[in-house]
C-alpha positions in Angstrom: -5.6 32.2 -0.4 -6.3 31.8 3.3 -8.9 33.9 5.1 -6.1 35.8 6.9 -4.4 36.6 3.6 -7.8 37.7 2.2 -8.4 39.9 5.2 -4.9 41.5 4.9 -5.5 42.1 1.1 -8.8 43.8 1.9 -7.1 46.0 4.5 -4.3 46.9 2.1 -6.7 47.8 -0.7 -8.7 50.2 1.5 -5.7 52.0 2.8 -3.2 52.3 -0.1 -3.8 54.9 -2.8 -2.0 54.5 -6.1 -0.4 57.5 -7.7 -0.9 58.4 -11.4 1.3 57.0 -14.0 4.7 58.8 -14.1 4.8 58.5 -17.9 1.3 59.5 -19.1 -0.6 60.5 -16.0 -3.1 57.7 -16.4 -4.9 55.7 -13.7 -3.0 52.8 -12.2 -4.5 49.5 -10.9 -3.1 46.4 -9.2 -3.5 43.1 -11.1 -3.4 39.7 -9.5 -2.4 36.5 -11.2 -0.8 33.2 -10.3 -0.5 34.4 -6.7 1.5 37.5 -7.6 0.6 41.2 -7.8 1.8 44.0 -10.1 0.7 47.5 -10.8 0.1 48.8 -14.3 -1.3 51.9 -16.1 -4.6 51.4 -17.9 -3.6 53.9 -20.6 0.0 53.2 -21.6 0.4 49.8 -19.9 3.6 50.7 -18.0 4.0 48.2 -15.2 6.0 47.1 -12.2 7.7 43.7 -11.7 5.6 41.0 -10.0 5.6 41.2 -6.3 4.4 38.8 -3.6 1.8 41.1 -2.0 -0.6 43.9 -2.9 1.3 46.2 -0.6 4.7 45.5 -2.2 3.2 46.1 -5.7 1.7 49.3 -4.7 4.8 50.5 -3.0 6.9 49.7 -6.1 4.5 51.7 -8.3 4.3 54.7 -6.0 8.1 54.9 -5.7 8.4 55.4 -9.5 6.1 58.5 -9.4 7.6 61.7 -10.8 5.4 64.8 -10.4 
């Protein structure tokens, strides 16, 4: 990860708020592995597909939200 990529990730994390899980209402978090990002619920483990950025993973999670 380059410095610019790290700086962008830090900016994304401070701005983007993840919504609660649409299935159980649990807390969501973004996981990072093998250069990819995905969101998952810490309670029921529902998750998004792997994305190429923190921003895209959080957007994928937040689009699934059903109040």
